[in-house]
C-alpha positions in Angstrom: 0.0 0.0 0.0 1.0 3.6 -0.6 0.1 5.6 2.5 -0.7 9.2 3.0 0.4 10.2 6.5 -0.1 13.5 8.5 3.2 14.1 10.2 1.7 16.8 12.5 -0.8 14.3 14.0 0.8 11.0 13.2 -2.5 9.9 11.7 -3.1 8.0 8.4 -5.0 10.1 6.0 -5.5 7.6 3.1 -4.2 4.5 1.6 -3.8 3.6 -2.1 -3.2 0.4 -4.0 -0.1 0.9 -6.1 -0.2 0.7 -9.9 1.1 -2.7 -11.1 1.4 -4.7 -14.3 -1.4 -3.9 -16.7 -2.3 -0.6 -15.0 1.2 0.7 -15.5 1.2 -0.6 -19.1 -2.1 1.0 -20.0 -1.2 4.3 -18.5 2.2 4.4 -20.3 0.5 3.5 -23.6 -2.0 6.3 -23.1 0.7 8.8 -22.2 2.7 7.8 -25.3 -0.2 8.4 -27.6 -1.1 11.7 -26.0 2.5 13.0 -26.3 2.7 12.1 -30.0 -0.4 14.1 -30.7 0.7 16.9 -28.4 4.0 17.3 -30.3 2.0 17.9 -33.4 -0.3 20.5 -31.7 0.4 24.1 -32.6 2.4 26.1 -30.1 -0.4 28.6 -29.3 -2.7 25.8 -28.4 -0.1 24.2 -26.2 0.4 27.5 -24.4 -3.4 28.0 -24.0 -3.3 24.8 -21.8 -0.6 26.3 -19.7 -2.7 29.4 -19.1 -5.7 27.2 -18.1 -3.6 25.3 -15.7 -2.4 28.5 -14.1 -6.0 29.6 -13.7 -7.0 26.2 -12.2 -4.2 26.4 -9.7 -5.3 29.8 -8.5 -8.9 28.7 -8.3 -7.9 25.6 -6.2 -5.1 27.1 -4.2 -6.9 26.8 -0.9 -7.7 23.1 -1.3 -4.4 22.3 -2.8 -2.6 24.2 -0.1 -4.5 22.2 2.5 -3.5 18.9 0.9 0.1 19.9 0.9 0.0 21.0 4.6 -1.8 17.9 5.7 0.4 15.5 3.8 3.9 16.8 4.4 3.5 19.2 7.3 4.5 22.6 6.1 2.6 25.7 7.5 -0.6 26.3 5.5 0.5 29.8 4.5 3.6 28.4 2.9 1.7 25.7 1.2 -0.8 28.2 -0.4 2.2 30.3 -1.5 3.7 27.2 -3.2 0.5 26.8 -5.3 0.6 30.4 -6.3 4.2 30.1 -7.4 3.3 27.1 -9.6 0.6 29.3 -11.3 3.2 32.0 -11.9 5.5 29.4 -13.5 2.8 28.4 -16.0 1.9 32.0 -16.8 5.6 32.8 -17.3 6.2 30.0 -19.9 2.9 30.7 -21.6 4.4 34.2 -22.4 8.1 33.4 -22.8 8.0 30.1 -24.7 7.4 31.4 -28.2 10.7 33.4 -28.1 12.6 30.6 -26.5 11.4 28.0 -29.0 11.8 30.2 -32.1 14.2 28.9 -34.8 17.7 30.2 -34.3 18.9 31.4 -37.8 22.6 31.0 -38.4 24.0 33.5 -41.0 25.2 31.8 -44.2 25.6 33.1 -47.7 25.0 29.7 -49.3 22.1 28.3 -47.4 19.3 28.8 -44.9 20.8 27.3 -41.8 18.9 27.2 -38.5 18.6 25.4 -35.3 15.1 24.1 -34.5 13.8 22.8 -31.2 11.9 19.5 -31.3 10.4 17.7 -28.2 12.1 14.6 -27.0 8.9 12.7 -26.0 7.8 11.4 -22.6 9.7 12.8 -19.7 9.7 10.7 -16.5 9.7 13.0 -13.5 10.8 11.4 -10.2 10.0 13.9 -7.6 10.4 14.6 -3.9 8.0 15.4 -1.1 9.3 18.6 0.3 7.7 20.9 -2.3 5.2 18.4 -3.6 3.5 20.8 -6.1 6.3 23.2 -7.0 8.9 20.5 -7.8 6.6 18.9 -10.3 5.1 22.0 -11.8 8.4 23.8 -12.3 9.3 20.8 -14.5 5.9 20.3 -16.1 5.5 23.8 -17.6 8.6 23.9 -19.8 8.2 20.2 -20.6 4.7 20.6 -21.9 5.4 23.9 -23.7 8.1 22.2 -25.7 5.7 19.5 -26.8 6.7 16.7 -24.4 4.5 14.7 -22.1 5.1 14.0 -18.4 4.9 10.8 -16.4 5.1 11.5 -12.7 6.5 9.1 -10.1 6.0 11.2 -7.0 7.4 10.5 -3.5 5.4 7.7 -1.9 4.5 9.8 1.2 2.6 12.4 -0.9 0.2 10.3 -3.1 -2.7 12.7 -2.6 -0.6 15.6 -4.0 0.4 13.4 -6.9 -3.2 12.6 -7.8 -4.2 16.2 -7.3 -1.6 17.3 -9.9 -3.1 14.9 -12.4 -6.6 16.2 -11.6 -5.5 19.8 -12.2 -4.4 19.0 -15.7 -7.5 17.0 -16.4 -9.7 19.8 -15.2 -7.8 22.3 -17.3 -8.6 20.3 -20.4 -5.3 18.5 -21.0 -5.4 15.5 -23.4 -6.0 12.3 -21.5 -2.7 10.8 -20.5 -0.5 13.8 -21.3 0.3 14.2 -17.6 0.1 10.8 -16.0 0.7 9.8 -12.3 2.0 6.4 -11.5 1.6 5.3 -7.9 4.6 3.1 -7.7 7.6 2.6 -5.3 11.2 3.4 -5.9 11.9 -0.2 -7.0 9.9 0.4 -10.2 11.9 3.4 -11.3 14.7 1.5 -13.2 12.1 -0.4 -15.3 10.3 2.8 -16.1 13.6 4.5 -17.2 14.4 1.5 -19.4 10.9 1.5 -21.1 11.4 2.6 -24.7 8.5 5.0 -24.4 10.3 7.1 -21.9 12.7 9.5 -23.6 14.3 11.4 -20.7 14.3 11.7 -16.9 14.2 14.6 -14.5 14.9 13.9 -10.9 15.0 16.0 -7.7 16.1 14.3 -4.5 19.1 13.0 -2.6 22.6 12.6 -4.1 22.7 8.8 -3.5 19.3 8.4 -5.2 20.5 10.7 -8.0 23.5 8.4 -8.6 21.1 5.4 -9.1 18.9 7.4 -11.5 21.9 8.5 -13.5 23.2 5.0 -13.7 19.9 3.7 -15.0 19.4 6.6 -17.4 23.0 6.2 -18.6 22.5 2.5 -19.3 19.5 3.4 -21.4 21.2 6.3 -23.1 18.6 8.8 -22.0 18.9 12.4 -21.2 18.6 13.3 -17.5 18.5 16.4 -15.4 19.4 15.9 -11.7 18.8 18.4 -8.9 20.3 16.8 -5.8 21.3 17.7 -2.3 22.9 20.8 -1.0 24.8 22.3 1.9 24.4 25.9 0.9 26.7 28.4 2.4 25.4 31.8 3.7 28.4 34.0 3.8 28.3 37.1 6.1 31.2 39.5 5.7 32.2 42.1 8.2 30.6 45.0 6.3 27.2 43.3 5.9 24.0 44.7 7.2 23.9 42.2 10.1 20.3 42.7 11.2 18.9 42.2 7.7 21.3 39.3 7.1 20.2 37.6 10.3 16.5 38.1 9.6 16.8 36.7 6.0 19.1 34.0 7.3 16.5 32.7 9.7 14.0 32.5 6.8 16.6 30.9 4.6 17.3 28.2 7.1 13.9 27.5 8.7 11.3 28.0 6.0 9.7 24.7 4.9 10.9 23.5 8.4 14.4 23.5 6.9 13.6 20.8 4.5 14.9 22.3 1.3 17.9 21.6 -0.9 18.6 25.3 -1.2 18.0 26.2 2.4 21.0 28.0 3.9 22.7 25.4 6.0 26.2 26.7 6.8 26.4 30.3 8.1 30.0 31.3 7.4 30.6 34.5 9.3 33.7 36.7 9.7 35.0 36.5 13.2 35.0 40.2 13.9 31.1 40.4 13.6 30.3 36.8 14.5 29.1 37.5 18.1 26.7 40.2 16.9 25.4 38.1 14.0 24.8 35.1 16.2 22.9 37.2 18.8 20.7 38.7 16.1 20.2 35.4 14.4 19.1 33.6 17.6 16.8 36.5 18.5 15.0 36.0 15.2 15.0 32.2 15.5 13.4 32.5 19.0 10.4 34.2 17.3 9.5 31.1 15.3 6.3 29.4 16.3 6.4 25.7 16.1 3.1 23.9 15.9 0.0 22.8 14.0 0.6 23.6 10.3 -3.0 24.6 9.9 -3.0 27.1 12.8 -2.8 30.8 12.1 0.6 32.1 13.3 2.5 28.9 12.9 5.9 29.6 11.2 7.5 26.2 11.5 5.5 23.0 10.9 6.3 19.3 11.3 9.1 17.4 9.7 7.8 15.0 7.0 8.8 11.7 8.6 10.0 10.5 12.0 13.2 9.0 10.5 14.1 12.4 9.1 13.8 13.9 12.5 15.9 11.1 14.0 18.6 11.6 11.4 18.7 15.4 12.1 18.9 14.9 15.8 21.8 12.4 15.4 23.6 15.0 13.3 23.0 17.7 16.0 24.2 15.4 18.8 27.3 14.4 16.8 28.2 18.0 16.2 27.9 18.8 19.9 30.1 15.8 20.7 32.6 17.2 18.3 32.8 20.5 20.1 30.0 22.7 18.7 28.1 25.0 21.0 24.3 24.8 21.4 22.8 28.2 21.3 19.2 27.3 20.8 17.0 24.1 20.6 18.6 20.8 19.9 15.8 18.4 20.8 12.7 16.8 19.3 9.5 18.5 20.6 7.8 16.2 23.1 4.3 14.9 22.3 2.4 14.0 19.2 3.7 14.9 15.8 7.1 15.0 14.1 8.3 18.3 15.4 11.9 19.5 16.1 13.0 22.6 18.0 14.5 25.4 15.9 18.2 24.8 16.5 21.3 26.9 16.3 24.8 25.5 16.6 27.8 27.9 17.0 31.5 27.4 16.8 31.0 24.7 14.2 34.2 23.6 12.4 34.3 22.6 8.7 35.1 19.0 9.6 32.1 18.6 12.0 29.0 16.7 11.1 26.7 19.7 10.7 29.1 21.3 8.3 30.2 18.2 6.4 26.8 16.6 5.8 23.6 17.9 4.4 21.3 18.7 7.3 17.7 18.4 6.1 15.7 20.1 8.9 15.5 23.1 11.2 19.2 23.2 12.4 21.6 26.0 11.5 25.4 25.7 11.8 27.5 28.8 12.5 31.1 28.6 11.2 33.5 31.5 12.1 36.2 32.5 9.7 39.1 35.0 9.7 38.3 36.8 6.4 36.6 36.7 3.0 39.2 34.5 1.6 38.7 31.8 4.2 34.9 32.3 3.9 35.0 31.3 0.2 37.4 28.4 0.9 35.1 27.0 3.6 32.1 27.6 1.3 33.7 25.6 -1.4 35.0 22.9 0.9 32.0 20.6 0.4 31.0 18.0 -2.2 27.9 20.1 -2.9 27.4 23.1 -5.1 23.7 24.1 -5.4 23.1 27.6 -4.0 25.0 30.2 -2.0 24.3 33.6 -0.4 26.8 36.4 0.1 26.2 39.4 2.3 28.4 42.5 1.9 27.8 46.2 1.2 30.8 46.2 -1.2 29.0 45.2 -4.4 32.2 45.3 -6.5 33.9 42.8 -4.2 30.7 40.8 -4.2 30.8 40.3 -7.9 34.4 39.1 -7.7 33.7 36.7 -4.8 30.5 35.4 -6.4 32.6 34.2 -9.4 34.8 32.3 -6.9 32.0 30.4 -5.1 31.3 27.0 -6.5 27.6 26.8 -6.9 24.8 26.8 -9.5 23.6 30.2 -8.1 24.9 32.9 -5.9 22.5 35.5 -4.4 24.1 38.7 -3.1 22.3 40.3 -0.2 19.2 38.2 -0.7 17.4 34.9 -0.2 18.4 32.0 -2.4 15.2 31.0 -4.3 14.1 29.4 -7.5 12.5 31.8 -10.1 10.9 30.8 -13.4 12.9 33.4 -15.2 16.3 32.1 -14.1 18.1 28.8 -14.6 18.2 26.6 -11.5 20.5 23.7 -10.8 23.8 22.7 -9.3 27.3 21.4 -9.8 29.4 18.7 -8.2 27.4 16.3 -6.0 24.4 18.7 -6.3 23.7 17.4 -9.8 23.7 18.7 -13.4 21.4 20.2 -16.0 19.1 23.1 -15.4 15.5 23.7 -14.7 13.6 27.0 -15.3 14.4 29.9 -17.6 15.4 29.4 -21.2 18.0 26.7 -20.3 15.3 24.7 -18.5 13.0 24.8 -21.5 15.8 23.7 -23.8 16.9 20.7 -21.7 14.3 18.4 -23.0 14.4 19.4 -26.7 16.4 18.2 -29.6 18.5 21.0 -31.0 18.2 20.0 -34.6 20.3 21.6 -37.3 18.3 22.2 -40.5 20.4 23.2 -43.5 18.7 24.1 -46.8 20.7 24.8 -49.9 19.5 26.9 -52.9 16.7 25.4 -55.0 18.0 24.0 -58.3 16.1 24.3 -61.5 
């Protein structure tokens, strides 16, 4: 059975029989037929569907937000905001896709030479639970705009979100099968990747799982985009606006209960201002309200699963045993629900567990450094390279330092976030390929060269 579980109450919400055998086959066959017809559909008609999906998302954002909050534990206000962001993504591609998909003419005196963008086919999306609508919809909009279809294998703890996504497309008038949900476990993924009807794979999740996906896709010679784990640095230099950096830093670490690949995880602070920053950061963190995700005023909800909380607590305890200082929190919240106290660890060294491993939950690690040079070295001293934040009033120096930070994105004096207009992805153990923006749209297209010589009579 695939079970929907409320982590805030530890109650079972619903159970579903997984798709097996003939059910998988019939759904894949329908998806394949739908995609072939969709590829031949005129671009304006494809983009009209994107606009209708955006409208449906906005119409249903209250109910969809509630499903998200119940199924994975984030505060309701964050869940509704997630739905609104999905709608923005579809509106963006509905407007921007024509220019992105236009033929690229290459100057030539002897021929008409151009690069055209054809869809690849069915894209298998293997998606995580932490942003159960956004992670899917940020992939779906460019995939569909380009003429591809989408087969969704969602995380097994958010089956109601997976089915709701399929229903949104159905309600918006999408061809039957164009967006298909398969309720299957992780063990089914290699066979899906190997299926000849699947043309490419997009995956968001952990680095170990990403390696398995890449191996299966490589064996099948299929294109893949991988957005994997992160241990994002949040660099605070001595000349930064410390109060603003601390306030944004708390949001960067604790939003979505800290369960985000691009959450700030290592706060790398110049020694001369570290005491002031830590004081301001802890003051902001103490204002977080942990509790029922559906209650007004809750700013930190439940973690998605008990084993995730156990893993985080083990990392916190290991870091304390290694010499870190506990400034705030450090314990599971007693009672019902998978809650963990907002936690701040100070005097963390780069070799300690909280700095060396990805911490996926509400725990911040403060690393003190001598200067900007050491800050960049510590920031880069990790297998990961997803996002990074840099705080300084010297914007000329910021531009220089940003080029030195090994990451898919560097945000100067701001919160690292995904944006439909900008490419999103990582390097090193954080994956490869890009979602969003023009690059994200082009990932699942065939850049075909078309050379036409002069007509002969």
